[in-house]
MIGURO-284699 format. One record per residue: residue in three letters; x negated, y, z negated of N, C-alpha, C, O in turn. Coordinates in steps of 0.02 Angstrom, whole numbers. Example, Ala and Ser with C-alpha at 12.3 -4.5 7.8 and 13.67 -1.06 7.14 Angstrom:
2
resn->Ala | n.c1->-660 | n.c2->-284 | n.c3->-390 | ca.c1->-615 | ca.c2->-225 | ca.c3->-390 | c.c1->-660 | c.c2->-165 | c.c3->-390 | o.c1->-712 | o.c2->-166 | o.c3->-423
resn->Ser | n.c1->-642 | n.c2->-112 | n.c3->-354 | ca.c1->-684 | ca.c2->-53 | ca.c3->-357 | c.c1->-645 | c.c2->2 | c.c3->-394 | o.c1->-670 | o.c2->57 | o.c3->-402
! end
This chain:
89
resn->Met | n.c1->541 | n.c2->1388 | n.c3->-909 | ca.c1->512 | ca.c2->1344 | ca.c3->-850 | c.c1->520 | c.c2->1268 | c.c3->-850 | o.c1->497 | o.c2->1242 | o.c3->-901
resn->Val | n.c1->545 | n.c2->1229 | n.c3->-810 | ca.c1->567 | ca.c2->1167 | ca.c3->-805 | c.c1->513 | c.c2->1130 | c.c3->-775 | o.c1->496 | o.c2->1144 | o.c3->-718
resn->Thr | n.c1->484 | n.c2->1086 | n.c3->-805 | ca.c1->433 | ca.c2->1035 | ca.c3->-771 | c.c1->471 | c.c2->975 | c.c3->-761 | o.c1->517 | o.c2->952 | o.c3->-795
resn->Ser | n.c1->441 | n.c2->948 | n.c3->-700 | ca.c1->468 | ca.c2->883 | ca.c3->-681 | c.c1->421 | c.c2->851 | c.c3->-652 | o.c1->377 | o.c2->881 | o.c3->-620
resn->Thr | n.c1->423 | n.c2->777 | n.c3->-660 | ca.c1->382 | ca.c2->736 | ca.c3->-648 | c.c1->388 | c.c2->688 | c.c3->-588 | o.c1->353 | o.c2->638 | o.c3->-578
resn->Thr | n.c1->436 | n.c2->707 | n.c3->-550 | ca.c1->460 | ca.c2->649 | ca.c3->-486 | c.c1->407 | c.c2->650 | c.c3->-444 | o.c1->371 | o.c2->698 | o.c3->-434
resn->Ser | n.c1->402 | n.c2->588 | n.c3->-416 | ca.c1->351 | ca.c2->587 | ca.c3->-356 | c.c1->358 | c.c2->623 | c.c3->-310 | o.c1->309 | o.c2->644 | o.c3->-280
resn->Ser | n.c1->418 | n.c2->637 | n.c3->-293 | ca.c1->436 | ca.c2->688 | ca.c3->-222 | c.c1->402 | c.c2->755 | c.c3->-240 | o.c1->367 | o.c2->783 | o.c3->-198
resn->Glu | n.c1->411 | n.c2->782 | n.c3->-300 | ca.c1->382 | ca.c2->844 | ca.c3->-323 | c.c1->303 | c.c2->853 | c.c3->-323 | o.c1->273 | o.c2->902 | o.c3->-300
resn->Trp | n.c1->274 | n.c2->795 | n.c3->-355 | ca.c1->205 | ca.c2->794 | ca.c3->-357 | c.c1->171 | c.c2->780 | c.c3->-298 | o.c1->113 | o.c2->797 | o.c3->-289
resn->Asn | n.c1->214 | n.c2->740 | n.c3->-244 | ca.c1->185 | ca.c2->700 | ca.c3->-179 | c.c1->137 | c.c2->636 | c.c3->-191 | o.c1->84 | o.c2->625 | o.c3->-162
resn->Ile | n.c1->164 | n.c2->601 | n.c3->-237 | ca.c1->124 | ca.c2->553 | ca.c3->-255 | c.c1->148 | c.c2->488 | c.c3->-209 | o.c1->207 | o.c2->472 | o.c3->-203
resn->Asp | n.c1->93 | n.c2->456 | n.c3->-180 | ca.c1->107 | ca.c2->385 | ca.c3->-148 | c.c1->117 | c.c2->333 | c.c3->-189 | o.c1->72 | o.c2->297 | o.c3->-211
resn->Thr | n.c1->186 | n.c2->326 | n.c3->-201 | ca.c1->189 | ca.c2->265 | ca.c3->-262 | c.c1->155 | c.c2->203 | c.c3->-244 | o.c1->123 | o.c2->172 | o.c3->-286
resn->Asn | n.c1->161 | n.c2->180 | n.c3->-170 | ca.c1->123 | ca.c2->125 | ca.c3->-145 | c.c1->52 | c.c2->130 | c.c3->-170 | o.c1->37 | o.c2->81 | o.c3->-206
resn->Lys | n.c1->7 | n.c2->174 | n.c3->-163 | ca.c1->-58 | ca.c2->178 | ca.c3->-191 | c.c1->-50 | c.c2->177 | c.c3->-261 | o.c1->-88 | o.c2->138 | o.c3->-291
resn->Leu | n.c1->-8 | n.c2->212 | n.c3->-298 | ca.c1->-12 | ca.c2->200 | ca.c3->-369 | c.c1->5 | c.c2->139 | c.c3->-406 | o.c1->-8 | o.c2->125 | o.c3->-465
resn->Ile | n.c1->39 | n.c2->101 | n.c3->-358 | ca.c1->65 | ca.c2->33 | ca.c3->-373 | c.c1->-5 | c.c2->-15 | c.c3->-371 | o.c1->-23 | o.c2->-54 | o.c3->-416
resn->Val | n.c1->-32 | n.c2->-5 | n.c3->-321 | ca.c1->-102 | ca.c2->-45 | ca.c3->-302 | c.c1->-148 | c.c2->-24 | c.c3->-359 | o.c1->-171 | o.c2->-72 | o.c3->-389
resn->Tyr | n.c1->-166 | n.c2->35 | n.c3->-381 | ca.c1->-205 | ca.c2->65 | ca.c3->-427 | c.c1->-199 | c.c2->24 | c.c3->-500 | o.c1->-241 | o.c2->-9 | o.c3->-530
resn->Tyr | n.c1->-124 | n.c2->39 | n.c3->-517 | ca.c1->-108 | ca.c2->7 | ca.c3->-579 | c.c1->-120 | c.c2->-80 | c.c3->-580 | o.c1->-146 | o.c2->-112 | o.c3->-625
resn->Tyr | n.c1->-99 | n.c2->-100 | n.c3->-530 | ca.c1->-123 | ca.c2->-183 | ca.c3->-532 | c.c1->-183 | c.c2->-201 | c.c3->-536 | o.c1->-199 | o.c2->-248 | o.c3->-572
resn->His | n.c1->-232 | n.c2->-163 | n.c3->-494 | ca.c1->-301 | ca.c2->-193 | ca.c3->-502 | c.c1->-328 | c.c2->-167 | c.c3->-555 | o.c1->-374 | o.c2->-199 | o.c3->-580
resn->Thr | n.c1->-306 | n.c2->-98 | n.c3->-589 | ca.c1->-326 | ca.c2->-98 | ca.c3->-658 | c.c1->-312 | c.c2->-141 | c.c3->-717 | o.c1->-349 | o.c2->-144 | o.c3->-766
resn->Ala | n.c1->-242 | n.c2->-182 | n.c3->-707 | ca.c1->-215 | ca.c2->-226 | ca.c3->-744 | c.c1->-258 | c.c2->-286 | c.c3->-736 | o.c1->-276 | o.c2->-318 | o.c3->-785
resn->Cys | n.c1->-275 | n.c2->-304 | n.c3->-674 | ca.c1->-316 | ca.c2->-366 | ca.c3->-662 | c.c1->-397 | c.c2->-365 | c.c3->-691 | o.c1->-432 | o.c2->-413 | o.c3->-707
resn->Tyr | n.c1->-415 | n.c2->-298 | n.c3->-691 | ca.c1->-479 | ca.c2->-296 | ca.c3->-730 | c.c1->-485 | c.c2->-296 | c.c3->-801 | o.c1->-533 | o.c2->-321 | o.c3->-830
resn->Tyr | n.c1->-427 | n.c2->-264 | n.c3->-835 | ca.c1->-422 | ca.c2->-285 | ca.c3->-901 | c.c1->-404 | c.c2->-347 | c.c3->-913 | o.c1->-414 | o.c2->-365 | o.c3->-971
resn->His | n.c1->-378 | n.c2->-388 | n.c3->-873 | ca.c1->-359 | ca.c2->-456 | ca.c3->-889 | c.c1->-422 | c.c2->-494 | c.c3->-886 | o.c1->-424 | o.c2->-543 | o.c3->-923
resn->Lys | n.c1->-466 | n.c2->-485 | n.c3->-854 | ca.c1->-532 | ca.c2->-520 | ca.c3->-843 | c.c1->-588 | c.c2->-491 | c.c3->-908 | o.c1->-631 | o.c2->-522 | o.c3->-939
resn->Thr | n.c1->-571 | n.c2->-439 | n.c3->-911 | ca.c1->-616 | ca.c2->-424 | ca.c3->-992 | c.c1->-577 | c.c2->-440 | c.c3->-1052 | o.c1->-594 | o.c2->-419 | o.c3->-1108
resn->Val | n.c1->-522 | n.c2->-478 | n.c3->-1040 | ca.c1->-480 | ca.c2->-493 | ca.c3->-1113 | c.c1->-460 | c.c2->-428 | c.c3->-1159 | o.c1->-470 | o.c2->-423 | o.c3->-1220
resn->Lys | n.c1->-433 | n.c2->-387 | n.c3->-1120 | ca.c1->-409 | ca.c2->-330 | ca.c3->-1148 | c.c1->-332 | c.c2->-332 | c.c3->-1134 | o.c1->-307 | o.c2->-299 | o.c3->-1087
resn->Phe | n.c1->-298 | n.c2->-368 | n.c3->-1171 | ca.c1->-224 | ca.c2->-384 | ca.c3->-1154 | c.c1->-165 | c.c2->-343 | c.c3->-1167 | o.c1->-111 | o.c2->-344 | o.c3->-1139
resn->Glu | n.c1->-191 | n.c2->-302 | n.c3->-1224 | ca.c1->-145 | ca.c2->-239 | ca.c3->-1221 | c.c1->-156 | c.c2->-193 | c.c3->-1175 | o.c1->-105 | o.c2->-160 | o.c3->-1162
resn->Leu | n.c1->-201 | n.c2->-178 | n.c3->-1148 | ca.c1->-202 | ca.c2->-123 | ca.c3->-1078 | c.c1->-184 | c.c2->-162 | c.c3->-1007 | o.c1->-167 | o.c2->-134 | o.c3->-955
resn->Thr | n.c1->-190 | n.c2->-229 | n.c3->-1017 | ca.c1->-170 | ca.c2->-273 | ca.c3->-960 | c.c1->-85 | c.c2->-264 | c.c3->-958 | o.c1->-55 | o.c2->-254 | o.c3->-905
resn->Ser | n.c1->-58 | n.c2->-268 | n.c3->-1016 | ca.c1->17 | ca.c2->-285 | ca.c3->-1007 | c.c1->43 | c.c2->-204 | c.c3->-1005 | o.c1->96 | o.c2->-188 | o.c3->-978
resn->Phe | n.c1->2 | n.c2->-159 | n.c3->-1037 | ca.c1->21 | ca.c2->-92 | ca.c3->-1016 | c.c1->27 | c.c2->-67 | c.c3->-946 | o.c1->76 | o.c2->-34 | o.c3->-929
resn->Tyr | n.c1->-27 | n.c2->-84 | n.c3->-898 | ca.c1->-30 | ca.c2->-73 | ca.c3->-828 | c.c1->35 | c.c2->-113 | c.c3->-782 | o.c1->74 | o.c2->-91 | o.c3->-740
resn->His | n.c1->26 | n.c2->-175 | n.c3->-812 | ca.c1->80 | ca.c2->-223 | ca.c3->-774 | c.c1->152 | c.c2->-179 | c.c3->-780 | o.c1->185 | o.c2->-162 | o.c3->-732
resn->Glu | n.c1->168 | n.c2->-165 | n.c3->-850 | ca.c1->226 | ca.c2->-136 | ca.c3->-863 | c.c1->237 | c.c2->-76 | c.c3->-817 | o.c1->290 | o.c2->-66 | o.c3->-788
resn->Arg | n.c1->195 | n.c2->-48 | n.c3->-814 | ca.c1->198 | ca.c2->27 | ca.c3->-769 | c.c1->211 | c.c2->0 | c.c3->-693 | o.c1->255 | o.c2->30 | o.c3->-661
resn->Val | n.c1->185 | n.c2->-43 | n.c3->-667 | ca.c1->192 | ca.c2->-69 | ca.c3->-592 | c.c1->272 | c.c2->-90 | c.c3->-593 | o.c1->310 | o.c2->-79 | o.c3->-545
resn->Ile | n.c1->291 | n.c2->-121 | n.c3->-652 | ca.c1->361 | ca.c2->-150 | ca.c3->-644 | c.c1->402 | c.c2->-91 | c.c3->-644 | o.c1->443 | o.c2->-89 | o.c3->-598
resn->Asp | n.c1->404 | n.c2->-37 | n.c3->-687 | ca.c1->430 | ca.c2->31 | ca.c3->-694 | c.c1->430 | c.c2->49 | c.c3->-625 | o.c1->485 | o.c2->47 | o.c3->-598
resn->Ile | n.c1->372 | n.c2->71 | n.c3->-584 | ca.c1->373 | ca.c2->83 | ca.c3->-519 | c.c1->409 | c.c2->53 | c.c3->-464 | o.c1->443 | o.c2->81 | o.c3->-420
resn->Gly | n.c1->394 | n.c2->-22 | n.c3->-474 | ca.c1->423 | ca.c2->-67 | ca.c3->-428 | c.c1->514 | c.c2->-54 | c.c3->-438 | o.c1->551 | o.c2->-42 | o.c3->-390
resn->Ile | n.c1->535 | n.c2->-60 | n.c3->-503 | ca.c1->608 | ca.c2->-45 | ca.c3->-503 | c.c1->633 | c.c2->27 | c.c3->-488 | o.c1->692 | o.c2->33 | o.c3->-472
resn->Asp | n.c1->602 | n.c2->71 | n.c3->-492 | ca.c1->625 | ca.c2->133 | ca.c3->-473 | c.c1->618 | c.c2->136 | c.c3->-393 | o.c1->654 | o.c2->174 | o.c3->-361
resn->Gln | n.c1->579 | n.c2->102 | n.c3->-367 | ca.c1->576 | ca.c2->106 | ca.c3->-295 | c.c1->601 | c.c2->55 | c.c3->-250 | o.c1->593 | o.c2->43 | o.c3->-190
resn->Met | n.c1->634 | n.c2->26 | n.c3->-304 | ca.c1->670 | ca.c2->-44 | ca.c3->-270 | c.c1->632 | c.c2->-101 | c.c3->-241 | o.c1->657 | o.c2->-136 | o.c3->-197
resn->Asn | n.c1->579 | n.c2->-109 | n.c3->-260 | ca.c1->514 | ca.c2->-153 | ca.c3->-228 | c.c1->530 | c.c2->-208 | c.c3->-268 | o.c1->504 | o.c2->-213 | o.c3->-324
resn->Cys | n.c1->577 | n.c2->-258 | n.c3->-244 | ca.c1->589 | ca.c2->-321 | ca.c3->-281 | c.c1->533 | c.c2->-369 | c.c3->-275 | o.c1->531 | o.c2->-412 | o.c3->-318
resn->Arg | n.c1->483 | n.c2->-370 | n.c3->-226 | ca.c1->442 | ca.c2->-410 | ca.c3->-206 | c.c1->394 | c.c2->-411 | c.c3->-274 | o.c1->375 | o.c2->-459 | o.c3->-307
resn->Cys | n.c1->379 | n.c2->-334 | n.c3->-285 | ca.c1->315 | ca.c2->-315 | ca.c3->-325 | c.c1->350 | c.c2->-349 | c.c3->-393 | o.c1->318 | o.c2->-391 | o.c3->-425
resn->Val | n.c1->416 | n.c2->-328 | n.c3->-413 | ca.c1->435 | ca.c2->-335 | ca.c3->-483 | c.c1->439 | c.c2->-413 | c.c3->-491 | o.c1->437 | o.c2->-433 | o.c3->-550
resn->Leu | n.c1->444 | n.c2->-459 | n.c3->-443 | ca.c1->464 | ca.c2->-531 | ca.c3->-457 | c.c1->383 | c.c2->-557 | c.c3->-472 | o.c1->371 | o.c2->-591 | o.c3->-522
resn->Val | n.c1->336 | n.c2->-539 | n.c3->-430 | ca.c1->265 | ca.c2->-567 | ca.c3->-451 | c.c1->254 | c.c2->-545 | c.c3->-514 | o.c1->230 | o.c2->-587 | o.c3->-553
resn->Leu | n.c1->266 | n.c2->-487 | n.c3->-536 | ca.c1->232 | ca.c2->-464 | ca.c3->-594 | c.c1->264 | c.c2->-487 | c.c3->-663 | o.c1->231 | o.c2->-489 | o.c3->-715
resn->Tyr | n.c1->333 | n.c2->-505 | n.c3->-659 | ca.c1->363 | ca.c2->-537 | ca.c3->-715 | c.c1->320 | c.c2->-601 | c.c3->-742 | o.c1->296 | o.c2->-611 | o.c3->-798
resn->Ser | n.c1->320 | n.c2->-634 | n.c3->-693 | ca.c1->274 | ca.c2->-699 | ca.c3->-724 | c.c1->204 | c.c2->-690 | c.c3->-741 | o.c1->175 | o.c2->-734 | o.c3->-774
resn->Ser | n.c1->174 | n.c2->-641 | n.c3->-723 | ca.c1->104 | ca.c2->-614 | ca.c3->-735 | c.c1->110 | c.c2->-586 | c.c3->-795 | o.c1->65 | o.c2->-604 | o.c3->-833
resn->Leu | n.c1->158 | n.c2->-542 | n.c3->-824 | ca.c1->154 | ca.c2->-521 | ca.c3->-875 | c.c1->184 | c.c2->-565 | c.c3->-939 | o.c1->168 | o.c2->-554 | o.c3->-998
resn->Val | n.c1->224 | n.c2->-609 | n.c3->-922 | ca.c1->237 | ca.c2->-673 | ca.c3->-966 | c.c1->168 | c.c2->-694 | c.c3->-991 | o.c1->153 | o.c2->-698 | o.c3->-1051
resn->Asn | n.c1->129 | n.c2->-707 | n.c3->-944 | ca.c1->75 | ca.c2->-740 | ca.c3->-970 | c.c1->20 | c.c2->-702 | c.c3->-1006 | o.c1->-13 | o.c2->-734 | o.c3->-1047
resn->Val | n.c1->7 | n.c2->-641 | n.c3->-998 | ca.c1->-34 | ca.c2->-586 | ca.c3->-1024 | c.c1->-5 | c.c2->-578 | c.c3->-1100 | o.c1->-42 | o.c2->-568 | o.c3->-1148
resn->Tyr | n.c1->73 | n.c2->-585 | n.c3->-1106 | ca.c1->96 | ca.c2->-584 | ca.c3->-1175 | c.c1->85 | c.c2->-644 | c.c3->-1217 | o.c1->74 | o.c2->-641 | o.c3->-1278
resn->Tyr | n.c1->89 | n.c2->-708 | n.c3->-1177 | ca.c1->67 | ca.c2->-780 | ca.c3->-1216 | c.c1->5 | c.c2->-770 | c.c3->-1225 | o.c1->-15 | o.c2->-788 | o.c3->-1280
resn->Asn | n.c1->-43 | n.c2->-742 | n.c3->-1183 | ca.c1->-115 | ca.c2->-733 | ca.c3->-1216 | c.c1->-124 | c.c2->-704 | c.c3->-1283 | o.c1->-152 | o.c2->-728 | o.c3->-1332
resn->Thr | n.c1->-98 | n.c2->-656 | n.c3->-1278 | ca.c1->-105 | ca.c2->-614 | ca.c3->-1338 | c.c1->-51 | c.c2->-628 | c.c3->-1399 | o.c1->-36 | o.c2->-590 | o.c3->-1445
resn->Glu | n.c1->-29 | n.c2->-682 | n.c3->-1386 | ca.c1->24 | ca.c2->-727 | ca.c3->-1439 | c.c1->72 | c.c2->-662 | c.c3->-1468 | o.c1->79 | o.c2->-644 | o.c3->-1527
resn->Asn | n.c1->99 | n.c2->-637 | n.c3->-1412 | ca.c1->163 | ca.c2->-584 | ca.c3->-1432 | c.c1->224 | c.c2->-629 | c.c3->-1397 | o.c1->258 | o.c2->-608 | o.c3->-1350
resn->Phe | n.c1->231 | n.c2->-695 | n.c3->-1427 | ca.c1->290 | ca.c2->-730 | ca.c3->-1410 | c.c1->354 | c.c2->-685 | c.c3->-1410 | o.c1->391 | o.c2->-695 | o.c3->-1361
resn->Glu | n.c1->374 | n.c2->-641 | n.c3->-1451 | ca.c1->450 | ca.c2->-602 | ca.c3->-1439 | c.c1->442 | c.c2->-576 | c.c3->-1370 | o.c1->490 | o.c2->-588 | o.c3->-1334
resn->Lys | n.c1->384 | n.c2->-539 | n.c3->-1337 | ca.c1->388 | ca.c2->-513 | ca.c3->-1278 | c.c1->407 | c.c2->-559 | c.c3->-1225 | o.c1->448 | o.c2->-549 | o.c3->-1180
resn->Val | n.c1->361 | n.c2->-626 | n.c3->-1239 | ca.c1->355 | ca.c2->-677 | ca.c3->-1190 | c.c1->440 | c.c2->-697 | c.c3->-1183 | o.c1->459 | o.c2->-711 | o.c3->-1126
resn->Ile | n.c1->474 | n.c2->-697 | n.c3->-1220 | ca.c1->552 | ca.c2->-735 | ca.c3->-1232 | c.c1->578 | c.c2->-669 | c.c3->-1183 | o.c1->598 | o.c2->-680 | o.c3->-1125
resn->Val | n.c1->576 | n.c2->-602 | n.c3->-1210 | ca.c1->601 | ca.c2->-541 | ca.c3->-1169 | c.c1->593 | c.c2->-550 | c.c3->-1096 | o.c1->642 | o.c2->-558 | o.c3->-1058
resn->Phe | n.c1->526 | n.c2->-548 | n.c3->-1075 | ca.c1->508 | ca.c2->-545 | ca.c3->-1010 | c.c1->527 | c.c2->-617 | c.c3->-964 | o.c1->531 | o.c2->-617 | o.c3->-902
resn->Phe | n.c1->535 | n.c2->-665 | n.c3->-999 | ca.c1->557 | ca.c2->-737 | ca.c3->-975 | c.c1->628 | c.c2->-739 | c.c3->-952 | o.c1->646 | o.c2->-766 | o.c3->-900
resn->Val | n.c1->678 | n.c2->-699 | n.c3->-1006 | ca.c1->748 | ca.c2->-704 | ca.c3->-1001 | c.c1->749 | c.c2->-647 | c.c3->-935 | o.c1->772 | o.c2->-664 | o.c3->-880
resn->Lys | n.c1->723 | n.c2->-582 | n.c3->-946 | ca.c1->735 | ca.c2->-529 | ca.c3->-892 | c.c1->701 | c.c2->-555 | c.c3->-827 | o.c1->708 | o.c2->-515 | o.c3->-781
resn->Asn | n.c1->667 | n.c2->-609 | n.c3->-811 | ca.c1->620 | ca.c2->-628 | ca.c3->-744 | c.c1->688 | c.c2->-645 | c.c3->-700 | o.c1->724 | o.c2->-692 | o.c3->-714
resn->Pro | n.c1->701 | n.c2->-600 | n.c3->-644 | ca.c1->748 | ca.c2->-616 | ca.c3->-578 | c.c1->730 | c.c2->-683 | c.c3->-554 | o.c1->778 | o.c2->-716 | o.c3->-537
resn->Leu | n.c1->672 | n.c2->-711 | n.c3->-549 | ca.c1->652 | ca.c2->-765 | ca.c3->-518 | c.c1->693 | c.c2->-827 | c.c3->-546 | o.c1->704 | o.c2->-875 | o.c3->-509
resn->Lys | n.c1->717 | n.c2->-825 | n.c3->-619 | ca.c1->739 | ca.c2->-875 | ca.c3->-641 | c.c1->815 | c.c2->-898 | c.c3->-614 | o.c1->842 | o.c2->-952 | o.c3->-620
resn->Ser | n.c1->843 | n.c2->-831 | n.c3->-578 | ca.c1->916 | ca.c2->-844 | ca.c3->-552 | c.c1->915 | c.c2->-888 | c.c3->-482 | o.c1->968 | o.c2->-908 | o.c3->-457
resn->Phe | n.c1->861 | n.c2->-901 | n.c3->-458 | ca.c1->849 | ca.c2->-937 | ca.c3->-394 | c.c1->860 | c.c2->-1012 | c.c3->-401 | o.c1->853 | o.c2->-1048 | o.c3->-352
! end
């Protein structure tokens, strides 16, 4: 038996999932749980890339850099700063 988790098979509304993940990340950011904040921001970016939602991805790259800066994870700050598509404009 093959199990797949594509959104079409599970009938998941990815826009609602993005909103849920984003608001969850904001909640954890307010409670200063930056590891969970970064986890949920990365999930939103992954879904945004999969769905080709550039606006969503552009906004979250800078937010994720801020989260990693707050956790003093400077290695990831550099990685996401370099990957940020906004720097090309």
